[in-house]
C-alpha positions in Angstrom: 47.1 106.0 113.8 49.4 105.2 116.6 51.9 102.2 117.5 51.0 101.0 121.2 53.4 99.0 123.5 51.2 97.1 125.9 53.0 96.1 128.9 51.6 93.7 131.4 52.8 90.0 132.6 49.2 88.5 132.1 48.5 87.5 128.7 44.5 87.5 128.8 44.5 91.0 130.2 47.3 92.2 127.4 44.9 90.3 125.0 41.6 92.1 126.5 43.0 95.1 126.7 44.6 95.2 123.0 40.9 94.0 121.7 39.3 96.8 123.6 41.4 99.3 122.5 41.1 98.0 118.8 37.6 98.3 119.2 37.5 102.2 119.8 41.0 103.5 118.8 42.8 103.2 115.5 46.2 101.6 115.8 49.0 100.7 113.5 51.1 98.3 115.7 50.7 96.9 119.2 53.7 95.3 120.6 53.3 93.0 124.0 56.1 92.9 126.8 55.3 91.0 130.2 58.6 92.4 131.9 59.9 95.7 133.1 62.9 94.5 130.9 61.3 93.0 127.9 59.6 96.4 128.4 62.8 98.4 127.8 64.1 96.3 125.2 61.1 97.1 123.2 61.1 100.7 123.3 64.9 100.9 122.3 63.7 98.5 118.9 60.6 100.8 118.5 61.8 104.5 119.2 58.7 105.5 117.2 56.3 104.6 119.9 53.5 106.7 120.6 52.0 105.2 123.5 53.5 103.2 126.4 50.4 101.5 128.3 52.4 100.1 131.7 51.1 98.0 134.6 52.5 98.8 138.1 53.1 95.4 139.1 55.1 93.6 136.4 58.1 91.9 137.1 60.8 94.1 137.6 58.9 97.0 137.2 59.3 97.5 141.3 55.9 99.5 141.7 56.5 103.4 141.0 60.6 102.6 140.5 60.1 101.7 136.9 58.1 104.6 136.0 60.4 106.9 137.4 63.1 105.2 135.7 60.9 105.4 132.1 60.2 109.0 132.7 64.0 109.3 133.0 65.1 107.7 130.1 62.4 108.9 127.6 61.1 112.4 128.5 58.8 112.7 125.9 57.2 109.4 125.6 53.4 109.3 126.7 53.3 106.6 130.0 49.7 105.7 130.6 49.7 103.4 133.6 46.8 100.7 134.0 46.0 99.1 137.3 44.0 97.3 139.5 44.2 99.9 142.1 41.8 102.8 142.5 43.8 104.2 145.5 43.5 107.9 145.7 47.5 108.2 146.9 48.9 105.6 144.1 47.1 107.9 141.4 48.3 110.6 142.7 52.0 108.9 143.2 51.8 107.8 139.6 50.6 111.2 137.9 53.1 113.5 140.4 55.9 111.3 138.7 55.4 111.7 135.4 52.4 109.6 133.8 50.3 111.2 131.7 47.0 109.1 132.3 46.1 106.3 134.8 43.6 104.1 134.2 42.0 101.4 136.2 41.3 97.9 135.1 37.5 98.5 135.5 37.8 101.2 132.8 35.2 100.9 130.2 36.3 100.5 126.6 35.0 104.0 126.1 36.3 105.2 129.0 40.1 103.6 127.6 39.5 105.4 124.5 39.0 108.7 125.9 42.3 108.7 127.5 44.2 107.2 125.0 43.0 110.2 122.5 43.7 112.8 125.6 46.9 111.9 126.0 48.3 112.0 121.9 46.5 115.5 122.4 49.0 116.5 125.1 46.7 116.0 127.9 46.2 114.6 131.4 43.6 111.7 132.1 42.3 110.2 135.3 39.1 109.1 135.9 36.1 112.0 136.1 34.8 111.3 139.1 38.5 111.3 140.7 39.7 114.4 138.6 39.7 117.0 141.4 40.8 115.2 144.4 43.9 113.8 142.4 45.1 117.0 141.2 43.9 119.5 144.0 46.2 117.7 146.1 49.3 118.4 147.5 51.2 117.7 151.1 54.6 117.0 152.5 54.6 113.3 151.8 54.3 113.9 148.4 57.1 116.3 148.2 59.4 114.1 150.0 58.4 111.2 147.8 59.2 113.9 144.4 62.4 114.4 146.6 63.3 110.9 146.6 62.1 109.9 142.8 64.8 112.8 141.5 67.2 110.5 143.3 66.1 107.7 141.9 66.4 109.1 138.6 70.0 109.7 139.0 70.7 106.0 139.3 71.7 104.4 135.8 70.0 101.7 134.5 72.1 98.9 135.8 72.1 100.4 139.2 68.5 100.8 139.2 68.4 96.5 138.0 70.6 96.3 141.4 68.2 98.8 143.5 65.3 96.2 142.4 67.4 93.1 143.5 68.3 94.9 146.7 64.3 95.1 147.4 63.8 91.7 146.8 66.5 90.7 149.4 69.3 89.3 147.3 72.7 89.1 148.1 75.4 90.2 145.9 77.0 86.8 144.6 72.7 86.4 143.6 73.0 89.9 142.0 76.6 89.7 140.0 75.5 85.7 138.5 72.2 87.1 137.5 73.2 90.0 135.7 76.8 88.5 134.4 79.0 90.7 136.2 81.7 90.6 139.2 80.5 91.2 142.7 83.3 93.8 143.1 81.1 95.5 140.0 77.9 94.9 142.5 79.4 96.6 145.4 80.8 99.1 143.2 76.8 99.6 142.1 75.6 99.5 145.3 78.0 102.2 146.6 76.8 104.6 144.1 73.2 103.6 144.7 74.1 104.8 148.9 75.6 108.0 147.2 72.7 109.2 145.1 69.7 108.1 147.8 71.7 109.7 150.4 72.1 106.2 153.0 75.1 104.6 154.2 73.6 100.9 154.5 71.6 98.3 152.7 68.5 98.4 155.1 68.2 102.1 154.3 68.6 101.9 150.8 65.2 99.3 151.2 63.4 101.7 153.6 63.7 104.6 150.8 62.8 102.2 148.1 59.9 101.0 150.0 58.3 104.3 149.8 58.2 104.1 145.6 57.0 100.6 145.9 53.2 99.4 146.0 54.1 96.7 148.5 56.2 96.2 151.2 59.5 94.3 150.4 61.0 95.5 153.5 60.8 93.1 156.2 62.0 90.0 153.7 65.0 92.0 153.0 66.1 93.6 155.7 65.8 90.4 157.7 68.7 89.3 154.9 71.0 92.3 155.3 73.8 93.3 157.4 75.3 96.8 157.3 78.1 95.6 155.0 78.1 95.0 151.3 78.1 91.3 151.9 
């Protein structure tokens, strides 16, 4: 019996996934969340969660950045990434950043049950036909990403939120309003982000963060930036 949090912003997919899991897997409780923020709240409210099923494209998750933050804050919680992508690079990076399994959305209910059972038994899981290519691979880019991930993991939860907004091209006053903090506090967070990521301006922050996101928000974000902390 296991307690799961299913984090995905598409209600129909969450429902289908929970149905597929319940038919092949023994559950006690399933909690549904639709954003990175609600997922973090659910994890705080349910510290006895056995597994987190995480969608990389969920609002606020910003690709791999959310996974890195969750791995830092909850080092013992098994995180299973579920994604429509079956790109080897994406799967390799997900596993390198600390996920216990990678389940493509094309997986069968039997595959999903097998993955969850292996993860609960302390094993890693990726689709069988991809396992060799995923685990027997290393390159310089992956090492650089791991170094950057370690830097991102130094960010506080509030600094992570500010970083997410920076990748979206938000101005300081917009960030301050949404987080209900002062612009001075936003600037202090940005300064801390600069220091921890080893950069000197907002453009460099976005370029660095882009390496850990699935899309490329860098162009729209850079267009709004000047070297100052606006």
